[in-house]
N, C-alpha and C positions, 0 to 999 in steps of 0.2 A: 597387793599388785596395783601398779599404776594404771589408771584407766586411760585409754586412748582419747586424745582430743577430738571433739566432735566438730564437724563443719557447721556453719551458722546459717544455712539456708532458711530455717524457720524465722530467724530475726528479720530477714528481708521480706518474707511473705507478710509478717506482722506489720512491718513498717509500711508496706504498700497499702494495706487496708487504711491506715491512718492518713497516708499521703493522698490517696484518691478522695477520701472524705474531706480533707482540709484544703486541698489545693487544686482539685480537678473538677469541681462542681460545674464550671462553665465550659468544659471541654465539649467540642462538637462530637456527635455520635461516632464518627469515623475514628477519632482519636481515642475515645474511650474503648472502642473495640480493639484498636491497635495496642493499647496499654495492657488490656486483659490477655490478649494473645501473647504478648511478650512475657508477662509474669508467669503465664502458664508454661511457656517454653522453658523459662528458667527453672521452674519447679520440676519439670521433667528431666532437664539436663543436669542440674546441680553443678557444683564446682568440679573442674577436671583435676582432681587430686590424684587419680590413679594414672601413673605415667607408663606403666608396663603395657606395651601394645598400643600406646597412644602416641604416635609419631609426632603429632602437632605439639604436644607438651612434654616430650621425652626429656628435654634438657632443662626444663624450668619447673621448679617445685613451687606451686602457688598455695601450699598449705598455710604459710604464714598469713595469707590473706583470708583463706577460707575459715580459719579458726578464730578470727577476731570478729566480734559482733559490731560491725561498722553501722552507724546510723547517720541520718541527715543532721546538719547543724541545727540547733534550736535557739541559741541565744541571739538577741538582736545584734545587728552589725555594729562593729566598732570601727570607725573610719581610721585609715592609716595616718600616722603622723608624717609631717614633712620630712623628718629625719629618716624614717624608714623608706620613704620614696627616694630620697637621695642615695641611699645604699643600694637601691634596686639596680641590677646590672643592665637594664635596657631603658632606652629613652622613652619616657612617658609624656613627652610634649608633642608627639606627633599629632597632626590635626585630625586625622581619621582614626578614632580609637573607641572601642567598647571595652570597658573595664568591669570585670566580674570579681566580686569579693566573696569568698566562701560560697560560690554558686549563684550569687545574686548580682544583678546589674547595679553598679554604682554610678548613677547618672551624673553626679557632680564631678566625677573624674573622667567621664566620657565626653567625646566630641566628634562631630562629623562635619566639621567646617569645610572640608575640601571635597565633600561628596555632593554632586549636583542634586537638586531636588528630585529628579526623576530616577535616582538610584535608590534601591531598597536595601538598606542595611539597618536592621532593627533587632531588638530583643525578641527571642523566639516566642515568648508569651504574647507579645503584641501582634506578631505575625499570625499566631493561631487565632486570635480574636478577630482579625480583619482579613483573613486569607481570601483570595479570589479563586482558589482552587489549585494554585501552584504548589502550595505547601502539601496539600493532600496528595497531589500527583507524585511528589518526589520524596517526601519524608518516609524513611524506612522502606523505600520501594525495592531496593536491591540488596540491602544488607541482610544476611541470612540469620534470622532469629533462631532457626532450628538447630544450629550447630555451635554457636558461640554464646555461652551463658552471660558473658560480660556485655555483649551487645544487647542481649535480651533485657538485662538489668537496666542498662542505660535507657532503653526505649520505654520501659515501664515507668521509670522515674524522671525522665527528661522534663525539664520545666523551663528555666531560663537558659538562654544560649543565644546564638546568633543565626539570623537568616539573612543571607546576602543574595539578592536577586539583581543581576546585572543585565539591563535590557539589551536587545539586539543593537549592533552597530554602535556601541558606546564604549568609551574608554575612561577608566578611573585613573587619573593621572598620578595621584599619590596613594601609596599602599594603605590598606585598611588593617589596622592592628587589632587583634583580639587578645586581651590580657585576662588570663584566668589565674587569680591569686588566692592563696590560702593563708589564713592567719594561725591555724593550729591552736585556737583558743580553747577548744573543747577536746575531750578524749575520744579517740576512735571515731572520727567523722568521715563521711564519704560525700563527694560531690560528683555530679553527672553532667559535665559540659556536653552540649550538643550543638553542632554547627552544620548548617545546610547552605551550600553554595550552588546557585544556578547561574551559569554563564551563558548568556544568549548568543545567537549567531553573530560572528564577527566582532565580539566584544573582547576587551582586554583589561586585565586587572592583576594586581599583586596583593596577596593577603598574607599576613604574618600572625601566626597563632603562638602565643607564649604562655607556658605554664610555669609558675614559680611560687615562691613563698615570701611573705614579709617577715618571717622569723629567721633565726640563724640556721646554719647548716644542720644543726641537731635540735629537735623540738622536744618539748615536754610531752606532747601528745602525738601519737601516730595518726596519719590520715591517709586516705585512699582516693585517688582521682581515677574515675572510670569514664573515659572520654570517647565520643564517636563523632567523626566528621564525614559528611557525605558531600560529594561534588559531582555535578553534571555539566559537561562541556558541550555547548552547541556547535554547529558547523562553523569551521574557520575561526573558532575562538582561541584566545591565548590566556592562560592562567598560570601564574607563578604562585605556589603555595609553600611558604616557609613555616617550619615549626621549630621551636626551641623549648627545652625543658631543663630547668635548674632547681628541681625540688630538693628538699633536705634528704640526706642519705638514709634516714629512717622512715621515709614515706614510701608509698606504693603508687605506681603509675601504670595504668593499662590503657592503651588507645587502639582504636580501630578506625582506619581511614579507607574510604571506598571512593574511587573516581571512575566515572564512565565517560569515555571520550567519543565525541561525535566526529563526523567526516572532516578531515584536514585540520583537526584541532591540535593544539600544542600545549601539553601540560608539563610543568616543571615542579618537582617536589624536592625540597631540601629539609632533612630532619637533623636536628642537633640535640644530642642528649648528654648532659653533664651531671645531672643529679638523679635522685631516686635510689632507694635501696634495692627494690625489685621492680624492674621496668619491662613491659612487654609492648611492642609496637607491631600491629598488624597493618600492612599496607596492601590493598587489593586494587589492581588496575584492570579495567575491562576495555580492551581495544575493540570497540564495537562497530567501527566504520573505517573504510579505506582512507589512507592518508594520515591517520592519527599518529601522533608522535609523543612519547613521554621520555623525560629525563629525570631519573631518580637518583639523587645523591644523599648520602648520610654520613654523619660524623658522630662518634660516641667516644667519650673520654671517661674512664672509670678508675676508681682507686678503692682502697680498703676492701670491703666485702661486697661491693656493688655487683649487681647482676642485671644484664640486659639481654633481651631476646627480640631480635628483629626478624619478622616473618613477612617476606615480600612476595606477592604473587602477581604476575602480569599475564593476563589471558588474552592472547591474540585470536579472537574469534573471526577476524576479517584479515585479508591479505593486504599487502602494500602498507604495512604499519611498521613503526620503528620504536625500539626501546634502547636506551642507554642507561645503564645502572652501575653506580660505583659507590660502595660503602667503605668507610675506613674507621678503624678503631685504635685507640691508644689506651693500653691497660697497665695499671700499676698495682702494687700491693697484692692482694689475693682476689682481685676482681675477675669476673668471668663474663664473657660475651658469647652469644649464640646468634648466628646468622643462617637463616634458611631461606634461600631465594629460589623461586620456581617460575620459570617462563614456559608457558603453554602455547603451542602452535596447533590450532585446530585443523582438521581435515579440510583441504581446499583453500587454506589461508596462504596463498603463494606470495613470494617476494617479501616475506617477513625478514626484517633485519634487526637482530637483537644481540646486544653485548651485556654481560653481567660479570661483576667482579666484587670481591670482598677482600680487603687487605688489613692486616692487624700488626701493630707494633707493640711488643711486650717490653715494658721497662723493668719488669721484675721476674725473677725465676718462678714465682708462685702464681702469677697471673695465667689465665687460661682462655683460649679462644677456640670455640667450636664453629666451624664454617662448612656449609653444605649448599653450594650453588647447584642447581639442577635444571635440566630441560626435559620437557615432555613434548616431543615433536611427532605430529601425525600427518606431516606434509613434506614432500621431498624438495621442492624448489624454494629453499630458504637459506639465509646466512645467519648462523647462530654461533656464539662463542661465549665461554665462561671461564672464570679463573678464581683462584683463592690463594692467598699468601699469608704467612705468619712468620715473624722473625724479630730480631733485636737490632739495636743500633750497631752500625759497623764499627768495630773496635779500631780498625786501621784509620778510618776517617776521624774518629775521636782523637787518636794519637796525633794525626796530622794537625788538627786544630789546636791541640795542646802545645805542639811544637811551635805554633805561631803566637803563643802567649795568651791563648783563650782558655779560661778556666774550665774545669770539667763540667761544672753546672751550666755555664753559658753554652758550652759546646753541645751538651745534651739537649738543652732547650732549643738551640738553633736548628739542630738536625730534626728534632721532633716536630717543631713548627714547620719545617720544610716538608715533612711527610704529609701534613694536612693542608698545606697551602692551597692546593688545587681545589679542594672542597670549599674553602673559605672564599676563594676568588670567584667561584661560580655564583655567588650571591649577587643578584642584579641591582639591589637597592643599597646605595653607599652607606647611609647611617646604620642600617642593620648589619652590614658587613663589618663596619668598624666595631660595633658592639660585640660581635662574635669574635673578631680578632683579638680585641682587648681581653675578653673573657678567657680565650684559649691561652694567651700569654700569661695571664694571672694564675691560671690553674697550673701551668707548667712551672712557674716560679715557686708556687707553694709546694708542689710535689717534690721538686728537685732540691729545694732547700731544707725540707723536713725529713726526707726519706733517704737512708743509706742505700746506695746502689748494691743490688745483689745479682 
């Protein structure tokens, strides 16, 4: 009889003992306590492999992750070649950038030339060593270690990452890029990127977080990225936070982003997912003060057997707050997407204005999109709407284009690009918008030239 595969929680507990012995000896007492609390919570929770009765993980099977003994990379860093950087789909010449390779800051590839001296954008380990109390106040303050085992794991193992502290009444004119790159040089490795952003009152900035690989779309070794991003917006602050993910199709990618919005703050989130074999994005927004506004847009493009699960929660604890949320997916092959959006309006949170929508375009008969937008409203004086749509390209429109001499491939690419244009055009930084647009066009050209339409 075949024995069932076992989940690998003991491997992580064993790795944590070695990690804290080798890498955490200089941690302050508050951080040591936080790490121990986190690993204890992970030990209690384990991986959510049981999906029956577990609505949060009902449509996503994470056993492929749970059954592999992922470990931290051990070999010394090998610097990327100029050729590999030229193949990279994003511009790495931006003047504000922190580049992490297999979880470690690569200082020679990093630059903060356009960040004034009074702005704080540093490696997380440096921030821990020199913290003035800001880090202790905000790090893991509002992420729930007790319910999410992946957040617990990241908090236990977090080491290098980015701490961005934008002072009151200051503006960072050029975006800050955070590159998290994998080499897949070793078998079954895991990295734990951690980002903490504190935006002071009346501050303004754009941050672009990119997760990618320097290897080809298929690697010799599987790897797992378990990432957590925490954001705190002060009164009247403005922050645009863009994420893009182009990992190989045999990699695993799980992220958790938490943003807490202050009075009259304005938060824009744009998520772009093109890679990864199994991807899960948790985005939690707390509208904790009147006048707060968030715009949440996302685009995912999947093919083959790729699977993505977007879980978006916006909690309006205060009234006179606004949410605009639009996610779009393009699915080919046997790809599958899951979207579960929840907007919560608490008792007494009057004048909340919230829109939520998820739209999917299926390029194959075998692709599948599961979408579940939902509201939880405990107050009467609000304006809330939601919608979901799933469909294929209009055959009549395709016929019309073909009658004008446009090839079938070009017509499908044109219409599909038109479907996602509004998401791309919402990017406020021109070079990054151009990167995404080129990436989308290249993906469509590859799909439509290689795949018979079904």
